C-alpha positions as CSV (number, residue, x, y, z in Angstrom):
1,M,-0.2,0.0,-0.2
2,K,2.9,2.3,0.1
3,K,2.1,3.7,-3.7
4,F,-0.7,5.2,-2.5
5,A,0.9,7.6,-0.2
6,I,1.7,10.0,-2.7
7,F,-1.6,11.9,-2.2
8,G,-0.9,12.8,1.1
9,S,2.3,14.9,0.3
10,V,0.7,16.3,-2.7
11,L,-2.4,17.4,-1.1
12,L,-3.9,16.2,1.9
13,L,-0.6,15.7,4.2
14,H,-2.4,17.8,7.1
15,L,-5.5,15.1,7.3
16,S,-5.7,12.2,9.4
17,G,-8.5,10.4,7.6
18,C,-5.8,8.2,5.3
19,A,-3.5,6.3,6.6
20,F,-0.3,7.7,4.8
21,K,3.1,6.1,4.9
22,S,6.1,7.9,6.5
23,P,8.6,10.0,4.3
24,E,11.2,7.5,4.7
25,E,8.7,4.7,3.7
26,N,8.3,6.9,0.6
27,N,11.6,7.7,-0.1
28,A,12.3,3.8,0.0
29,Q,9.7,3.6,-2.9
30,G,11.0,6.3,-5.1
31,S,8.0,8.9,-4.4
32,V,8.4,12.4,-3.7
33,G,10.0,12.2,0.0
34,D,9.4,14.6,2.7
35,P,7.1,17.9,2.0
36,K,9.1,20.4,1.0
37,E,8.1,24.3,1.0
38,V,7.1,25.4,-2.5
39,K,8.4,28.7,-3.6
40,P,5.5,31.2,-4.1
41,F,5.0,32.0,-8.0
42,A,5.3,35.8,-8.4
43,T,3.0,36.2,-11.1
44,H,-0.6,35.1,-12.1
45,A,-1.1,35.1,-16.0
46,P,-4.9,36.4,-16.5
47,A,-5.2,35.3,-20.1
48,L,-4.6,31.4,-18.9
49,E,-7.6,31.5,-16.4
50,T,-10.6,31.3,-18.3
51,P,-10.3,27.5,-19.5
52,V,-9.9,26.3,-15.7
53,L,-12.7,28.3,-14.1
54,G,-15.5,26.3,-12.4
55,P,-15.8,23.1,-10.8
56,W,-13.6,19.6,-11.1
57,Q,-13.7,16.3,-9.6
58,G,-11.7,13.3,-9.2
59,T,-11.3,10.0,-7.3
60,V,-7.8,10.1,-6.2
61,P,-5.9,7.2,-4.5
62,C,-6.3,6.6,-0.7
63,A,-4.0,4.2,1.7
64,D,-6.7,2.9,3.8
65,C,-9.9,3.5,2.1
66,P,-11.1,2.8,-1.6
67,G,-10.3,6.4,-2.7
68,I,-11.0,9.9,-1.8
69,N,-13.8,11.7,-3.6
70,Y,-12.2,15.2,-3.9
71,Q,-13.8,18.0,-5.6
72,L,-12.3,21.6,-6.5
73,T,-13.7,24.7,-7.7
74,L,-11.9,27.7,-9.1
75,Q,-13.8,31.0,-8.6
76,K,-13.4,33.9,-10.9
77,D,-12.4,36.1,-7.8
78,R,-9.5,33.7,-7.5
79,T,-10.4,32.1,-4.6
80,Y,-11.0,28.2,-4.3
81,E,-13.2,25.9,-2.5
82,E,-12.1,22.2,-1.9
83,S,-13.8,19.2,-0.7
84,S,-12.4,15.5,0.2
85,E,-14.4,12.8,1.1
86,Y,-12.7,9.4,2.5
87,L,-15.0,7.1,0.9
88,E,-16.4,4.0,3.3
89,K,-15.1,6.1,5.9
90,G,-18.5,7.4,7.4
91,T,-16.9,10.9,8.0
92,K,-18.2,14.2,6.6
93,P,-16.1,15.7,3.6
94,F,-13.1,18.1,4.6
95,L,-13.6,21.3,3.1
96,E,-10.9,24.2,2.7
97,K,-11.1,27.4,0.9
98,G,-8.0,29.7,-0.1
99,T,-6.5,31.6,-3.0
100,W,-5.3,30.3,-6.7
101,L,-3.4,31.2,-9.6
102,I,-2.3,30.0,-12.7
103,T,1.2,30.8,-14.3
104,Q,2.5,31.1,-17.5
105,D,3.2,27.4,-17.9
106,S,-0.4,26.5,-17.2
107,V,0.5,25.3,-13.7
108,V,-2.5,25.9,-11.0
109,V,-1.5,27.0,-7.7
110,L,-3.3,26.8,-4.8
111,T,-2.5,28.8,-1.6
112,K,-3.7,26.7,1.6
113,P,-3.2,27.6,5.2
114,V,-0.1,25.4,5.2
115,G,1.8,25.0,1.8
116,Q,0.4,24.9,-1.4
117,S,-0.7,22.2,-4.1
118,Q,0.1,22.4,-7.6
119,F,-1.6,20.9,-10.9
120,R,-1.2,21.3,-14.2
121,F,-3.6,22.2,-17.0
122,S,-3.5,20.0,-20.0
123,R,-5.8,18.1,-22.8
124,G,-8.9,20.0,-21.0
125,N,-7.9,18.1,-17.2
126,L,-6.2,19.2,-14.2
127,F,-3.1,16.5,-13.2
128,M,-1.7,16.9,-10.0
129,L,1.9,17.6,-9.2
130,D,4.2,16.1,-6.6
131,Q,5.4,18.1,-3.8
132,Q,8.4,19.4,-6.1
133,G,6.0,20.6,-8.8
134,Q,6.8,17.5,-11.2
135,P,4.4,14.9,-12.8
136,I,3.6,12.2,-11.0
137,T,4.9,9.0,-12.6
138,S,3.9,6.1,-10.4
139,T,1.8,3.3,-11.9
140,L,-1.1,5.2,-10.5
141,A,-0.4,8.5,-12.2
142,E,-3.5,8.5,-14.3
143,K,-5.6,8.5,-11.2
144,Y,-4.3,11.9,-10.2
145,R,-6.3,13.5,-12.7
146,L,-9.3,16.0,-12.4
147,S,-11.9,16.4,-14.9
148,R,-15.1,18.5,-15.6
149,P,-18.4,16.9,-13.6
150,G,-20.5,14.9,-15.8
151,A,-17.5,13.7,-17.8
152,G,-18.1,9.9,-18.4
153,N,-19.7,9.4,-15.2
154,G,-23.2,8.0,-14.4
155,K,-24.8,11.1,-13.8
156,G,-23.2,12.6,-16.9
157,S,-24.7,9.8,-18.6
158,A,-28.4,10.3,-17.2
159,L,-28.2,13.6,-18.2
160,E,-27.5,13.0,-21.6
161,T,-30.2,10.6,-21.9
162,K,-32.4,13.0,-21.1
163,R,-30.9,15.6,-23.3
164,K,-31.6,13.2,-26.6
165,Q,-34.9,12.7,-25.0
166,G,-35.7,16.5,-25.7
167,I,-35.1,18.0,-22.4
168,D,-33.5,21.6,-22.6
169,F,-33.5,22.6,-19.0
170,V,-33.3,20.6,-15.5
171,A,-32.8,21.9,-11.9
172,M,-32.9,20.4,-8.5
173,G,-34.0,21.7,-5.3
174,N,-31.5,23.2,-2.5
175,N,-33.6,22.9,0.6
176,S,-36.1,20.2,-0.6
177,A,-35.6,17.1,-3.1
178,W,-37.8,18.4,-5.9
179,I,-36.7,17.9,-9.8
180,L,-37.7,20.2,-12.7
181,E,-37.7,19.4,-16.4
182,V,-38.4,21.8,-19.3
183,D,-39.1,20.7,-22.8
184,L,-39.7,23.6,-24.5
185,D,-41.5,22.6,-27.6
186,K,-43.7,20.5,-25.2
187,S,-43.9,20.8,-21.5
188,I,-42.8,21.8,-18.0
189,T,-42.8,18.9,-15.2
190,F,-42.1,19.8,-11.9
191,S,-42.0,17.3,-9.0
192,S,-41.5,16.7,-5.6
193,P,-41.3,13.2,-4.0
194,N,-41.8,14.7,-0.2
195,E,-44.6,16.4,-1.0
196,K,-46.0,14.1,-3.2
197,I,-46.4,16.3,-5.9
198,K,-46.2,16.1,-9.6
199,L,-47.3,18.8,-11.9
200,I,-47.1,18.7,-16.0
201,G,-47.6,22.2,-17.5
202,T,-48.1,22.3,-21.5
203,E,-47.8,24.9,-23.8
204,P,-44.8,26.4,-22.2
205,S,-43.8,29.6,-22.8
206,E,-40.5,31.7,-22.7
207,Q,-39.9,35.3,-21.9
208,K,-36.5,36.8,-21.5
209,L,-36.7,39.9,-19.1
210,A,-35.6,43.2,-20.3
211,N,-32.0,43.4,-18.5
212,G,-30.8,40.2,-20.2
213,K,-30.1,38.5,-16.8
214,A,-33.1,36.7,-16.4
215,T,-35.5,34.2,-18.3
216,V,-39.3,33.0,-17.3
217,F,-40.9,29.9,-18.5
218,R,-44.8,29.6,-17.9
219,A,-47.0,26.5,-18.6
220,K,-50.7,25.6,-17.9
221,S,-51.2,23.1,-15.5
222,E,-54.0,21.2,-13.7
223,A,-53.3,23.3,-10.4
224,G,-52.6,26.5,-12.7
225,T,-49.8,28.2,-13.9
226,L,-46.4,26.7,-13.3
227,T,-43.7,29.6,-13.4
228,V,-40.0,29.3,-13.8
229,R,-37.6,32.0,-13.2
230,L,-34.2,31.4,-14.0
231,T,-31.5,34.1,-13.1
232,N,-28.2,34.3,-14.8
233,Q,-26.5,33.5,-11.3
234,P,-24.1,31.0,-10.2
235,C,-25.7,28.6,-7.7
236,T,-24.1,26.0,-5.8
237,D,-25.9,22.6,-5.3
238,K,-26.0,22.2,-1.2
239,K,-26.4,18.6,-1.4
240,S,-23.1,17.7,-3.8
241,G,-21.5,21.2,-3.7
242,K,-21.4,21.7,-7.2
243,Q,-21.9,25.0,-8.8
244,L,-24.3,25.5,-11.6
245,P,-24.9,28.7,-13.7
246,Y,-28.6,29.1,-13.0
247,S,-30.3,30.3,-10.0
248,V,-34.1,28.9,-10.3
249,V,-37.3,29.9,-8.4
250,V,-40.4,27.4,-9.5
251,T,-43.8,28.5,-8.6
252,A,-46.0,26.0,-7.9
253,N,-49.3,25.3,-6.1
254,A,-48.9,29.1,-4.7
255,M,-45.5,27.8,-3.2
256,D,-42.0,29.2,-4.3
257,Y,-39.1,26.5,-4.5
258,N,-35.5,27.5,-4.8
259,G,-32.8,25.5,-6.5
260,C,-29.7,25.4,-8.9
261,G,-30.1,24.4,-12.8
262,K,-28.2,24.1,-16.3
263,Y,-29.2,23.9,-19.7
264,L,-28.6,20.3,-21.4
265,A,-26.0,19.9,-23.8
266,D,-23.9,17.7,-25.5
267,E,-21.2,17.6,-23.0
268,N,-18.5,16.7,-25.4
269,L,-18.6,20.2,-26.5
270,N,-16.2,20.6,-23.6
271,G,-12.4,20.5,-24.3
272,S,-9.6,22.0,-26.4
273,W,-10.6,22.5,-30.4
274,A,-8.1,23.7,-33.5
275,L,-10.0,25.3,-36.4
276,T,-9.7,23.4,-39.8
277,G,-12.2,25.3,-41.8
278,I,-13.7,28.9,-41.9
279,N,-16.4,29.8,-44.2
280,G,-15.7,26.6,-46.3
281,K,-12.3,27.3,-46.7
282,P,-9.4,25.0,-45.1
283,V,-7.2,26.5,-42.7
284,N,-3.1,25.6,-43.0
285,P,-1.4,26.0,-39.6
286,E,1.7,25.5,-41.3
287,G,1.6,29.2,-42.6
288,L,0.7,30.5,-39.6
289,S,3.3,31.7,-37.0
290,K,1.1,30.6,-33.8
291,G,-0.4,27.7,-35.5
292,A,-4.1,27.4,-36.3
293,P,-6.8,29.2,-34.2
294,T,-7.9,27.4,-31.1
295,L,-11.1,27.2,-28.7
296,Q,-11.4,26.0,-25.1
297,I,-14.8,25.2,-24.1
298,T,-15.7,25.1,-20.8
299,L,-19.9,24.5,-20.3
300,D,-19.9,24.7,-16.6
301,S,-18.7,28.0,-16.3
302,K,-19.9,29.2,-19.4
303,Q,-16.6,30.2,-20.7
304,A,-14.5,30.2,-24.2
305,A,-11.1,30.9,-24.6
306,G,-8.5,30.1,-26.9
307,N,-5.7,31.7,-29.4
308,G,-6.7,33.7,-32.5
309,G,-3.6,32.6,-34.5
310,C,-1.9,35.8,-33.0
311,N,-3.9,36.6,-29.8
312,R,-5.2,35.2,-26.8
313,Y,-9.0,35.8,-26.5
314,S,-12.0,34.7,-24.1
315,G,-15.2,35.6,-23.5
316,A,-18.5,33.8,-22.5
317,V,-20.2,30.8,-24.2
318,E,-23.3,28.9,-23.6
319,A,-24.9,25.7,-25.2
320,K,-29.0,25.3,-25.2
321,G,-30.0,22.1,-27.2
322,D,-28.3,22.1,-30.5
323,Q,-27.1,25.6,-30.5
324,V,-24.0,27.4,-28.7
325,I,-24.1,31.0,-28.2
326,F,-21.1,33.3,-28.0
327,G,-20.5,36.5,-26.4
328,M,-18.4,39.2,-27.1
329,M,-14.6,38.0,-27.4
330,A,-12.0,40.1,-26.1
331,S,-8.4,39.7,-27.3
332,T,-4.9,41.0,-26.6
333,R,-3.3,43.4,-29.0
334,M,-0.2,42.3,-30.5
335,A,0.4,42.8,-34.1
336,C,1.3,39.6,-35.9
337,P,2.3,38.7,-39.9
338,G,-0.2,39.3,-42.3
339,A,-2.0,35.9,-43.0
340,A,-2.0,35.2,-39.2
341,M,-3.5,38.7,-38.4
342,T,-5.9,38.5,-41.2
343,L,-7.2,35.0,-40.3
344,E,-7.4,35.9,-36.6
345,N,-9.5,39.2,-37.8
346,D,-11.9,37.2,-39.8
347,Y,-12.3,34.4,-37.1
348,L,-13.1,36.5,-33.9
349,K,-15.3,38.5,-36.3
350,L,-17.4,35.6,-37.2
351,L,-17.2,34.1,-33.5
352,S,-17.7,36.6,-31.3
353,G,-21.2,37.5,-30.4
354,N,-23.3,34.8,-32.5
355,T,-25.4,32.0,-32.1
356,F,-24.4,28.6,-34.2
357,T,-26.2,25.3,-34.5
358,Y,-23.7,23.1,-33.7
359,E,-22.8,19.4,-35.0
360,L,-20.2,16.9,-33.3
361,E,-19.0,13.7,-35.5
362,G,-16.7,12.3,-33.5
363,P,-13.5,14.4,-33.2
364,V,-15.2,17.3,-35.5
365,L,-17.1,19.9,-34.4
366,R,-18.9,21.8,-37.2
367,L,-20.6,25.5,-36.1
368,K,-23.4,26.3,-38.6
369,T,-25.3,29.3,-39.3
370,K,-28.6,29.4,-41.3
371,E,-26.5,30.1,-44.4
372,Q,-23.6,27.9,-44.2
373,T,-21.1,25.8,-42.0
374,A,-19.1,28.6,-40.9
375,L,-16.3,27.3,-38.8
376,V,-15.0,23.6,-38.5
377,Y,-12.9,22.2,-35.8
378,R,-10.8,19.2,-34.8
379,K,-10.5,17.9,-31.3
380,A,-6.8,18.8,-29.7
381,D,-4.8,16.1,-28.2
């Protein structure tokens, strides 16, 4: 069991819930050895922070339990929240808060009450580093990876099934176990098993409020009008600790129910993409000094970012059903040789502030307007 000790020195050495081996035993196994103080990083790279914002999770090795359910949320104000739950221990999750930064080398550094933890952002995942800031190279290295919630787990599969059934939006209660499913073409279904309530409203309507920060759905049910108000404000689900993009208030039977929700979209949109075509023309990365433009999509935090071929850019993105909506993209202002600059200007003008119908076919993503296939990407390694 000596090989399971790495996580103790990397992240949770100060906890007593797991039986980690001593430094001497670790050294005998060629692991990271005695924890050493990590020198603070002097600078934060704001241009690189967008792809890592939001929730992350993974089950990492534990010496005397099946694993540690680890959840990490990186906030835009550069604070973080983490939760470590020792499986089959019967104890409450250990919660911790602190500050974080990301370096030019795409290393995320968590500053803790004692010491630091480090992760490298690569291929759309966070990989834990050892106490010296080096990749973990043991046979368990792959288990020290954090991914986005819903990527490859049962819950994600269940939501994907609902999406394929036509459900556009889902929400759940924070103080009571209610569930909401919105199919804008057919119905709104609200159920609260504890209160033995199930309402199905038909002919749903959607109203965008004037400030643009809220949406109201209404549908007629046997008990009267079923009203759902979405506010574009992140909401933390108290049961799971996960952050969802919308705060939700459901009004049913003259009662208000508060909770959190999200639009459903194909989770395969998440990750890094490389541009291969624009307005029907292929993109040749060999003639560009920084390669083809890239796009990083993170649906949970509604963030898009990438390199336009010359400058870094970032902005908002949201997927609803088969549509993906991009906000206005902001970019750095560095000048580049002619071909790269021309492509970047055309690319960002097309992407910024527009709504596309998307198609996913294996590693290929197509963004379409009513007239044509505007942008074609290939999944980056």
